[in-house]
N, C-alpha and C positions, 0 to 999 in steps of 0.2 A: 245498832241499826242493821248491820250486815248480818249478824247472827239471826235476828228475827226475820229479816228477808229471806235468808237461807232456809230457815224453818218453814216459813210460809210456802216457799218454792217446793221444798220437799214434800209438804203436805199436799199441795196441788198435784204434784207428780204421783203421790200415792193414790189420790182420788182418781186421776187419769188412768193410772194402772188398773185400779179396780174396775173402772168403767170398761177399759179394753178387755180386761179378762172376762167380765160379765158379758160383753158383746160377743167375744169369742166362744164362750161357754154356751150362750144362746144359739149362735150359729152352729155349733157342734151338735147340741141337742136336736136342732131342726134337721140337720143332716142325718143323724141317726134315726130319727122319726120317719124321715122320708125313705131311707133304706129300708127300715122294718116294714113300712106300708108296701114298698115295691116287693120286698120278699114275701109278705103275706099275700099280696095279689097273685104272685107267682105260684105260691102254694096252693091258693084257692082253685087255680086251674090245673094243678099238677105240675111236676117238674117239666123243664123244657124238654122237647124231643128233637131228634135230628130233622126229621122230615118237616115237622110244623114250624119250629122256631129257629133252628140253627142253620139249615140248608139256605133259607132265603139270605141270611147274613153272609154266609160263605160265597154264596153265588154272586152277591152284589158287591163284595168287597175283596174277595181273596182268589176266586176261581180263575181270574184272568191269568194268574201265575200258577195256582195250585190246580192243575188240570193235566190231562194226558197231553204231552207235547209242550207244556208250559215250561217256564224257566225254573220253577220250583222243584225240588227233589222229590216231592210227593204230591199226590192228587187228593182233593177233598170232594170229589164229585159223587163218591157213593159212601153210603154209611160204613161199609166195611173199611174203606180207606181212611175216612176221616175219624171214626170212633176211636181208633187206637192212639190218635194224637189229641184226644180231648184235653188232657192236662197240659200238653205243650201249647195247645191253642189258648187256653186259659192264661198261662203264664206270659205268653208273647203279646196277648191283647191288653192284658192289665198293666204291663209295663210300657205298652204302646210302641214296642219295637216292630210290631206288625198291626195292620198293614204299614209298609214303610212310608213315611211322609216327614219331610224335614223342614218344611216352611214354619217359621215362628209364628205362633197363634197370635191373632189381633192385627196382623199386618196383611192387608189385602185378603180377597176371597178368590178361590180357585176352583174351576169347575171339575177338575179331575183329582180333587182331594178324596182319597179313599178312607179317611179316618173314621172309626166307628163312633157311635154315639154312646154316652154313659149307659143308657139302657140295653144296647147291644152287648157291650162288655159284661154287663151283669148277667144277661142271658147265657152268654157262653161260660161264664164262671159257674152259674147254677147248673147248667148242663153237665159240666166236668164233675161237680160235686155230687150229682145224682148218678154217677157212674154211667154217663153218656147213653141214656136211653134212646132207642131207635124211633119209637112211635109208629104211627100208621103211614105206610108209604103213599096212601092216597091223599095225605096232607101235603105232599111235595109240590113245590111250584113248577111251573113249566120250564123244562130244561133250556139251557142257553145253547143255541146252535152254532158251536165254534166251528169255524173253518180249520181243517186239519193244519196244526202248527201255527196258525195265525190268529193274532188278536183282532184284526181288521176283519170285515166280512171277506168272503172268499174273493180273492183279487181278480180283477178283469185281466190282468197280465202279470206274469212273474219274469223278471230279468235276472238272470243268474250269471255269475262270473263264468266266463267260458271255459277256463281251466282252473283246477284247484291250486291254491298256493300251499307249497309244501313248507311246514315249519319244523325247525329243529327241536330237540328235547330241551336244549338249554342255550343260554346266551342271548344276547340282544337281537332283534329283528328290526332292521330298518323299515320305515313306512313302505307299505307295499301297495302298489297301484294295479288296477286292471281296467282297461277301456272296453266297454261292451256296447256295441251298437244296438239301438232300439229298433231300427228299420221302420220307424214311424213314417207313414206315407203322408200324414197329414198332421197338423198341430194337435197336441193333446193337453187337456187340463186334468191334472191329478188332484183328486179331493182327498184321498187317503193313501199313505204309504207306510211300509213297515220293512225294516231290515231284518232278516232272519239269518244269522250265521249257522253254518253246520258245525263249527267248533267253538261254541259259545265260551267255553272256559279260557280260550285263548285270545279273545277279541276284547281288547281294552276300549276301543271305540272304533267306529266307521263314519266316514262322511261320503255321501254319495252326491256327486256334482253333476250338473247338467252342462254338457259341452255342445253348443250349437254347431251346425255344419259349417259356418263361416268362422268359427273360433280358431285362433292359431295356437291355443294353449296345448302343450304336449303334442304338437302336430307331427313330430317325428318319432314319437313313442310308438312301441308295438301295439297292435290291437289284438284282444283276445288272449293275452298272456300276461302273466304276473310280471312286474318289474319294480325297481326301486330307482331313486335318483341316481345312485352310483352307477347303475348299469346303463344309463343314457349316455349316448355319444354327444348329443348336441347340448352346448352350454346353456342356451335359452331354455331348453326342456328341463335340464337339471335345476335351474333356478325356479322354473314354474312348478316343480314337484314340491317345493318348499312353501310356496305362497301363490295364491291365485284370487282373482276377484270374480270368478265365475259363480253363477247361481247355484245355491245349494238345494238339492232336492229334500235331503233329509240327514239328520245327525243322530247317530245311535251310540249309546253306552249301556252298560248293564244297569237294568232298572228304568231306563227311559221308556216313555210311552210313544207308540206310533203317532203319526201325524193324521189328525181327523179334522178337516175344515168344514164349517157350515156350507149350505148349498150355494151361498153367494160368493164363495171364496175358493181358490184353488191355486196350486203351483202350475206354472206354465212350461211345457217341454215342446219346443219347436220341432216341426217335421224334420226327420234326418238327423236328429241329435244323438250323440252317445251318452251313456252314463259312465262316469268315471268313479270307481270304487277306490277310495283312499282308506286302507286298513292298517290300524295300528295293532299289531299282534305282540303277545308276550308269551313266554315259554313256561312250562310247568313240569318238566321232567319227562315228558312223553312226546315223542315225535308224531305229528298229526298232519293233516291236510284239511284247509278250510275252503269251502265253496259257497260263499255267501250268496243270498238272493235278496232281491227287494221286490215286494208285492204292491202292485198299484191298482187302485180303484179310481176309475175315471169319473169326471163330472159328466151328466148327462148333456149339459149345454154349456157354451162359454159363460163364465160368471162375470158379474160386474167388477170384481175386485181380484187382484193378484196378489199372492202371498209371497213375501220375500223374507229370507233368513238373513239378518245382519249380525254384526257383533261388535263389541267393545273389547278391545285387546290391548294389553301391555306386555311387550316382550323385552323391556328393558328394566330389569330388576335384579338385585342381588339380595338374598335372604341370608343374613349373618348366621353363623353357627351358634346354635343354642337359643336363638330368638323364638319366643313362644307365642307371639302375637304380632307378626310383622305385617304391615298394611301396604297394599298396592292398589292403585285405582286407575281407571281409565275413564275418559269423558269423550262424548261426541255430540254434535249438534245436528239435528234433522234437517236437511235441505228442503224438504217439502212436507206438506201434510201427510199424516198416516194414521192408521189405526193400530194401536198396540194390542197384541194378541197374547203373547206368551214369552217364557224365559226359560233358558237352559244353561246354567252355570257349569264351567269345566275348570277343574284344577287336578292336581295329582295327589300323591300320598301325604303331603304336608298341608293340604287344604283344611281349613278350620271353619271359616264362615264366609259367606258371600252375600252381597246385597246389591239391589238395583234402586236407584233414586232418580227423581226428577229434580234437577236443580232449579231453585227459584231465587230470583233477585228480591231484594228488599221490597216489601209491599205486595209481593205475589204469594207469600207463604200461606198455605192453607192451614186450617185449624188443626193443631196437632203435629204440624211438620216439625222434624227434628233439625236442630242447628248442626250444620256440617263443619263449622269452625272457619269456614272461608269468610273473609270480610265482605260484608254486604249481601251474603247469600245464605240460603238455607236449602234444606232438601226435604222432599216428601218421599219416603221410603215405600217402594211399591212391592218389594219381596225382600225377606231376609231368611237365609237358610242356614242351618247347622249342617256343614258339609259332610258328606259320607262318600268316600271314594268308590265304595263297592255298590252305591245306589245313586247313580247320577241321573237325577230325575228332571222332567220338564214340569213347568207350572203354567197352567193356562188360566188367564184371567176369567173370572165368572162374568165380568162385565167389561168387554173390550174398551180401551181407553182412546178417545180421539186426542191426537197430539198435533198442534200446529207447527208449521215450518218455523224454524228457530229455536224449538224446544231442546234444552240440553239434557242428556241422559248421563248418568254416572254409574259405573260399576265398580265396586270396592270388594277386595278379597283380603282375608287374613290367613296367615300361614303359621303353623306351629312346627318349627324346626328344632324343638327341644327333645331331651330324652324322655320326657313325659308323654310324647306322642308315640303310642305303641306301633303305628305303622311307618315310623320314620326310618328310612333306610340307613341314614348316617347323620346323627345330631352334630358331628364335628365338622361337617362340610358346609361351605358357602354354596348356595343353590342359586342357579340361574335357569332361564328359559331353555328347554330342551324337549326333545320328542320322547325320550324314554321315562318311565315312571319314576325313576330316582332323580330325574329333573323335574322342573315344575312348569306349569302353564297358568295363564290367566286369561280366560276367554269368557265373556259374557254374551252368549248367543241370545238374540231375541227375534221374534217374528212380528211382522207387520203387514197390514193390508193396504194396497194402494190401487189406484186405478188400473184396470186390466191392461190398458195400453202402455204402461210403464214397466220396463225392465230395469234391472239394478243400476245399469250405467245411466238411463234416462232418469231414474229417481234422484241420482246424485248430481244432476245438472241444476244448479241453483238458478231461480228465476232472475 
């Protein structure tokens, strides 16, 4: 009986395997036929050309970085510039390392996803294979009118650090601050904002805070000159340099997008406010100076909703030496209704993965929600990223999510402190929260829209 049953089972397995192979073979044949048909269609109209076929792709997905004054080391704005990189473009787009995007596919939809379609990748590959023909310049799309140095339109106002911050060639640099008055005579609503460092290679991140005229935060700190917590004489100011609940205008890190809000939303800057630049600098062997700027585009009229940048943070963790998948989480409950807009995860060199979840009690789980392992609860994952320290990106929901008061949000981070992590400064070290890149952080920034009359303090007052 057992032998016959086993033979029958083995026979069923062989039949199933044949079916699977047949299905796989059919799918492969269909894929090959579709590729051949796409290639034949391309041949029928001739090889792709830069002006007709390639430039629209580069302009829509790549030029924001690959342009004069952009963060990329080369520009693709002209044929002479892009043509010499045709093969590099083919390789980088086929392996999907460019355009950079680290959200795991199938979880959420994001309006700022720059990913190329399969057809666009094939076009770039065919262009490279054809030796990068230029084509007819008359086929070129209308050029994008980039404001010099900016990704947002020409700013209505630029606020610059009053004095440059001098950076040494080596060693650690403490968080550096500079308070810059706006001299706003009236309240302003900021619809777009972008940070533009002058020494990009040395800026690990920047946070620009809004300090209203009635705020006591850093009240005894100097204005218009760079300082660190260690240089402040007042004890309360020294504590405030490390932690504040002031409104955030903008968070910047390499690869992050500028803030651009719909016409119905904006950040609020009261009349007479200062902007406080918090700069995390790193050294790279050359003494330089940085004088960062923030460009502001104002809303034409007061909007009905105000944007607040909030965060889920865990600063009490120890990552053991050699741990290759260490988990840290933070949770928080929204005290009032809000519209969830976007995410910005932040870790350091050991960062591996990061995700944002809605925590749902039993009976509330939506279709496809993943179990969190907590008793009586599950989670709906809103974003999961494969973390990349050198491309710390923001992720804007294609469809903003209305969240009711009492909604619980969870941020989860995983760290690789093993020798297999090529960026790991010291796999033998136990790692804690700290400001330097060889330390670690766990911050899940997220943006919400609330009623225009609510500031951050008012939002956290529970009904």
